[in-house]
N, C-alpha and C positions, 0 to 999 in steps of 0.2 A: 780604530781606537774607540773605546766606549766613552763617549762624551766626557772628556776632561776639559770642558770649556771653562775658560777663565773669563770672568766678568770684571768690570772695573768701575771705580767710583772716583770722581774728580770733585773739585770744589763746587762746580755747578753741573747740572745734568746735561747741559748742552756742550760741554767741553770735550774735545777729542783727547785721547791719551798720547797721540803722536807728539814726539819731541819732548815729552816730560820724563823725568826720572821715574823708574818703575819700582814700586814697593809691593811686596807680596805679603798678604795677610794669610796666616795659616794657624790652625789650632785643632785640638781634638774635636771630632765631629759633634760631640755632645755640648761643647762649649761655644760653638759658633754664634748662636742666638744671644748668648749672654755677653759676648765681648766684641763682636764685629763692629757694631755701630759706635760704641764708645771709643774703641781704639782707632778706628779709621778716621773718625771725626777729630780725635786728638792729633793725629799725624797731619791731616789736611789743614787744620787750623792752628797748628803750633806756632807758625810764623806766617804772616800774610805775604812775605816775599818768597816762600817756598811753594812751588806749584808742582805737584806730582800726581801720578795715577796710582791708586791703590787697587791691586789686582787680587782676586780671590777665586777659589774654585766654586763654581755654581752648584756643584753637588758635594756637600760636606762629607758624604760617605764614599766618594770615589776613591778607589785604590787601583793604581795601574797594575795589570798583570800581563805577563808575557814580555819578551824583549822589545817588540815593536811598540807596544803601548807605553812601556817605560821610556823608551828613547824619545817618543813624541812628547810625553809629559816633561821630560828633562829639558827638551828644547824650549819649552815655555818658561821653565824656571831659569834657564840660562840668561835671559834678558833682564832679570831682576837685579836691582841695585841694593836692595835692603829687604830683609825678611822680618816681619813683625810677628812675634809669637807670644800669646798669653800663656804663662806657665801655670798649670793647674795639676792636681793629682792625676786627673785623666790623662793629660799630656805625658806626664812622667812615668806612667805605667807602661808606656810603649804600646806596641800592637795597634798603632794608628798611623795614618798617612803623615800627619804633621810631624811626628817624631821619627818614624822609621824611614821616611823618604825625604820630606821637605827639609827638616832640620839637618839631616845627614848630608843632603845635597849641598846646602849652604856651607856647612863646615868643609866639605871636600873641595869646594870651588871658591873658598875664601870670600864668600859673600857676607857682608855685614849683617849681624843679627841684632835685633832689638828684642831682648827677652824681658817680658813684663811679669813679675811675680804677682799673681792675682789671688793667691790664697796664702794664709799664714802657716808657718811650720814646715815648709817644704825645702828649706835651705840645704839640709844634709842630703836628701834624696836628689835634689837638683845637682849638687856637686857629684854625686855618684853617677847619675845618668848623663850629665852634660859636661862634666869636667869643671875646670876653674874659669868659667865664663862670667863676665859681669852681667848684671841684670838690674832693672829698675824694680824697686820694691814698693808696692802700693801701701804697705802697712807699717813701714818704719816711721818712727817719730822723727820728722824732718828737722826738728829743732836741735836734736842731739846726735843724729847719725847722718852719714853720707848716704846718698840715694842709690848707691850701688855697692855690691859686696865683691871683694876680691879675696882670694885665698893665698 
C-alpha cells in the first residue's frame, strides 16, 4: 500500500490513543490546513470528560487505488467511532477522497458523522450530494435558529 498512514492527535502529545474512542477527521485535501487545527481542538476540548484520539491521514492527497490498497485503507476506517467532516464547496464537488471514499464508507457502515458546514450557501448542494443528513452550521444566527438542519 502506498502510505495511507494515519496519524493521531490527543489532548497531550504524550498520550497514547490506545483505549480511547477513535475519531476520524477527513476533508477535501485543499481544506486540510484551514480546518484541521480548529476542528480537532474543538472536539478534543468540547468536554474535559471526553478523551478521544483524533485520527487523520498524513497525506491529504492520498487516494487508495487497487483492491488491496482499498481494503487496507478500509480496515483503518473500520475502527473509527465518529467521522468529522468540514463541509465546503471543495468537498461537495466530489472527486476527492473525503467525499468519494471516507464519507461513503461511514454511510455504508453506519458510522456517526459530524458534518460541519464551513461555508455559506451550500445547503441545497449539500442535500443533493449528501441527502437529508443533519449538520452543524457555523453561519446560522444561533439566537433565532436551531444549530442543525433537517429536511
